[in-house]
N, C-alpha and C positions, 0 to 999 in steps of 0.2 A: 514744856520741853521733856522729851523722854529721858528717863533715868537708865538704870541698868536693864539690858534685854538679855534673857536667858533662853537657850534652846539646847536641850540635852546637856552636853558638856561644854557648850560655848557661852561665854558671857561677854556682852558688848556694853561698853560704857564710854561716856564722854571724857576727853582728856582734860585734866584739871591741874596736875602738878608738873613741876619741871622734869621730874623723872619720867612721867608719862609722855611728855613732849619729846624727850630724848628717845624713848621707846618707839614713838610714832615715826620719828625720823630714821632711826636705825633699822627698822624692820626690813626694808628692801635689801639692805646690804647682807643680811642673813639669808633672806629668801632666795636671792639670786647668786649666792656664793658659788663660784665655779661655773656659772653660766657663761658660755662663750660669746654671747651677743649683747647682754645687758651692759650699759655704760654707767658706772656710778657717778652721780652728780656730786659736786662739792657740798659737803654737809653744811657749811656755813651759808650757802645759797638757799638750801632747803629751810634751815632755821629762820633765815630772813623772810622767806616767802610766807611762812605761817605766823609771823610775828606782827600783830596789829600796830605795834609802835615803830616798826622799821619799814614796812612795805606799804606804799600808797594805795594799793588796791583796797585795803581794809577801810579807807576813808569813806568809801561808798558801798561797802559790802559787810556782811556779817558771816563769819565762818565758824562752824562747829566741827571739831575733830573727834573721831571715834576710833577706838581700838577694840579688837576682839581677842579674848583669852580662852585657852582651853582649861580643862579641869586642874592642871598643874600651875596655872597662872601664866603660861607661856603665851606671848603675843602671836596670833595666827592670822591677823588681818588688820587693815586700817581703811578709813575712808574720811573724806571731808564733805560736809554739807554746806552749800554756799547760797546765800541770798544776795544777789547782785542787784542793788537798787538802781544802778544806771541801766541795766537791761530792762528792768520793770518800767522805768521812765521812758525809754526810747522805743520799746516794743509794745507796751501796754498789755502784756499777757502774763498770767500768773505762773511763770516758769522759774523754778529753782534749779540748781545744778549740784552735781556731785563730782568729786575729783580725788586725785591722789590715792585712788583705789589700788590696793595690793592685797592679795589673799593667797593662802595656801590652797591646794586643790581640795577644798572642803566646801561642799555646796551649802551645808547648814550655816557655816560661818559667814559665807558670802551673803546669803539671804538675810541673816540677822543684821549684818553691817548695813546693807542697803535699805532694809526696813527701818532701821534706826534713823538713817539719813532722811528717808521719806517722811517719817513721822515728825521729825524736827521741822522739815520744810512745810508740811501740812499745817502744823501749829502756827506757822507764820503766813498762812493763806495761799501757799503755792499749790496748784492743782497738778502740775507736771514736774517731774524730776528728769533733768537732761544731763548727759555727760558721756564719758569722763572729760572734765575740763579742769586743769590744774594751774591756776584757779579760775581762769577764764579762757575764752576762745582767742584772746590776744597772747596767750602763752601756750604751754603744751596742752594739746587736746586730742581727743579721739582714741579709740581702741584699735590697735593693729589687728586686722582680720585677714589680710593676705600679704605675702611678701616677707616671710619670717626669716629668710636666710640673710645673715649679715647684720652688723650693728646698725642702729639708727643714725641718721645724720644729726648734727648739733641742734639742740632744742626740739627734737622730735622724740615721742615716747616709744617704748618697746614693752611688749608683754608676751607671755606664752600663748599659743593658739587656743588653749582651753579656757582662757578668760571669757571668750565670747559665750561659751556654754554656761559659765557661772552667771553672767548677766541675763542671758535669755531664760534660764531656768528660774531666775528671780523676777520674771515678768517684763523684761525690757524688750522693746522692738526698735527696729531701725528708724532713726529720724533723718539722717543725712550721711552720705559717704564723702570723705575727703580723699583726694587722689594725689599721690606723689609721682612725679615724672623723673626719669633719669636719662642723662646723656653723658657718655664717657667712652674712653678708649682703653683697651687692654695693653696695647703697645704704644708706639709713637703717635702722638695726637695728630689728627688730620685737620687740615684747613677746611673751613666751611666751603661747600660747593660754590663754584664761581657764579652760577646762576643766582644763588641767594645773595652773594656779595653785590652783584650788579643790580639786582632788584632792590636791595637795601639802599644802595647809594642813590638810585633813582628816586626812591621814596623820600629819602632825606633831602635831596635837592629840591624836589617838587614842593614839599610842604615847609621847608626851612627848619628841619629837625636837627638839633645838635645834642649829642650825648656826651656828658662829661662826668668825671669822677668827683668825689667829695673833696672839698677844700677844708682840710683839718685846721687851718689858721682861722677859719670862720665857723668853728664847730657849732656854736650855739645858734648862729643864724641858719646853718644847714639843717639842724635839728628842727627848727621852726618850719622850714620848708617841707620837711618830712611830715610834720604834724598836719600842715594844710592839705597835702595830698592824701595822707592816710585817712583823715576823718571825712574827707569829701568823696574820694574815689570809692571807698567801701561802704558809704552811707546806706546804700540800698541792698547790700549783700545780706543773705540769710544769716541771722544770728549775730550780725556785727554790732559791737558796742564801741562807741568812740572812746579813745583813751583821753584821760585828763592830762593837762600839761604836766602835772606832778608825776604821773605814771610814765609818760613818754620820756621825761628828763631822767627819771630813775633808771629806765631801761637803757637810755643812751649812756649814762654813767657806767652801768654794768658792762656794756658792750664795747665802750671806747678802747679798753686795753687790747682787744682782739680784732678790732675793725681794721680792714685793709681799705684805705680810701679809694683804691682802684676798683673795689668790688661794690661800692655804694655809688649808684648811678643816678644822675638827674637828667631828665629829658626836657629840653626847651624847644618851643616852636616859635620861631621869629622873636626870640628873646623872652618869651613868656613861659613860666613854669608849666609843664604839661604832665609830668609823671616822675616817679622815682622807683628804683629797685634797690633792695638791700640784700646783699649776699654776705655770708660769713665763711671764713675758712672752717672746715669741719674739725672743730676743736674736740669732738668726741674721740678722735684718734689720739689726742693727748690725754683726755680725762680717763680713758680706760686703763691707763697705767698708773693712776694716782690714788686709787681706792678712796676717792672722796675727800682727800686731805691735801692741803698745801704744805703742811709741816709734819715731820721735820725734813722730808726729802721730796715731797710732791713738787715743789717749785723747780727743783733740779731736773726731775723727770720731765716736767712740762717744757723746759727750755730745750732738752735733748730731743723730745719727740715732735715738738712743733716744727722742726726743720724738715720733717718727713711728711707733713700734711700735703696731700695732692688732690684734695677734694674740697668742694664748697657746697653750701646750701643757699639757694635763692629763697629766702623765707618770706619775702613780700615784694610784690611788684604791682604798682597801681598807676592808672592813667586817668586823668580828669576827663569827665564825660565829653566835652567838646572835641577832644583829640583822639577818641577811641577808634576811629575808622581811618586813621592816617598811618597805621603801621608802626606806631610809637613803641608798643610792647615788643613787637618782633625786632625792632632795631636795637632795643636794649638786650634781648636774648642774643642777637647776632654779635653785639659788642662783646658780651662775655665769651662767646665762642672764638672770636678773633683774638682777643687780648689775653685770655687766661692761660691757654696752653704754653705760650712762651715763658710764662712765669712759673711753670711747674704744676699748675692746676689743670688736671686732665679729666676730672670727673665732677659732675654736678647734679644735684637734686633740686628740683623745682617743686616746692611744697609749702602749704598744701593748697589744692585747687578744689573748689566745690564741684561735686560730680556733674552738676547741671550748668556749670559755667562754660558753655560751648565756645564762646569767643576766645577765652584764655586757653582752653584745651587745644583748640584748633591751631593757635599760634605756636604752641609748644610742639605739636605733632608736625607742623610745617617745617620745623628745623630738625626733625628727626628724633625728638625725645620720645621715650616709651613710658607708658604708665606701668609702674612696677610695684607699687605698694598701695594698699587701701586702708584707710583708717575710718572708723565708724563712730558716729555719735548716736546714742540711744535715748529713748524716752520711755517713761512709765508713769502711770498715774500715781499720785501720792496717797490717794484715799481721802483727801480733804473734802 
């Protein structure tokens, strides 16, 4: 395992103490102070994510955290190196990951941080380092490379445009792009075109498709239905790693307080589960006012600003393979378009979509959504 790495006035070392963990978590709040677009996550959530005793991801992964300091000992960057054993088992390729990357505009610091992560992964047999992924593709991932105006939607990352230069000057090349689509209205929301409504109704009748919302009285059973679709519908997707039961239930527990059951859709074809879509109100509109803390006044700000949320993010939508040519995905998109504006939700992001997922992209473009942001996953050799 690499120890301290020095380059000029920059020193990189692994996180070992409680104080260093706090510094690791706190660094972005200082880095982005005054930034109009960055949304501060809740500190407690970040601490939980990196804690092997509290987050189930660590049951099948090993994570090493690094921080970079300047000559005065000030933190100037951070990164996590990630060995995801489920990825290794399911894909059979020696790929490790990096994530939680944040750095001042300092090419030397960025290179030393990323080299330290690569060396750690190489020592564990990884030939390629991919990212950013924090801590996996099932959570925040990708580097924003286009569409920098405006804050990100809930559970999507944000970074300054020059981060791409830091990575590329450190030897990274594009592995895959992830595309975010947007559909919204500046004024009064429009109803979907009558032709789309008629076509959707005809498809639903022809194949016996029913779209329904989530039954919160059967929350655990509904979560199990989500697990079935999620781990089957995405099984062949590039980079996909199935979620463990523990991970899925952990995420469900985290999201339950903000879930709107009308935004979690299940598609059934003649009574059989065919797909699901999960959308969340854009709670980033709330988080941006809380400075990463619930107390002493964050909770009050949350209650006040939640009333003004008018956007949502569809963060996952999947259809089981036998039903993919029945218009099931399009019917779920159409359901959102018909049902959300009357409830005050007039803006939506659909993200993320693999750049080469032609079927999903065509469905979104058919309802008038525009590709407006691109996130990139990068690869580089570890030197192993």
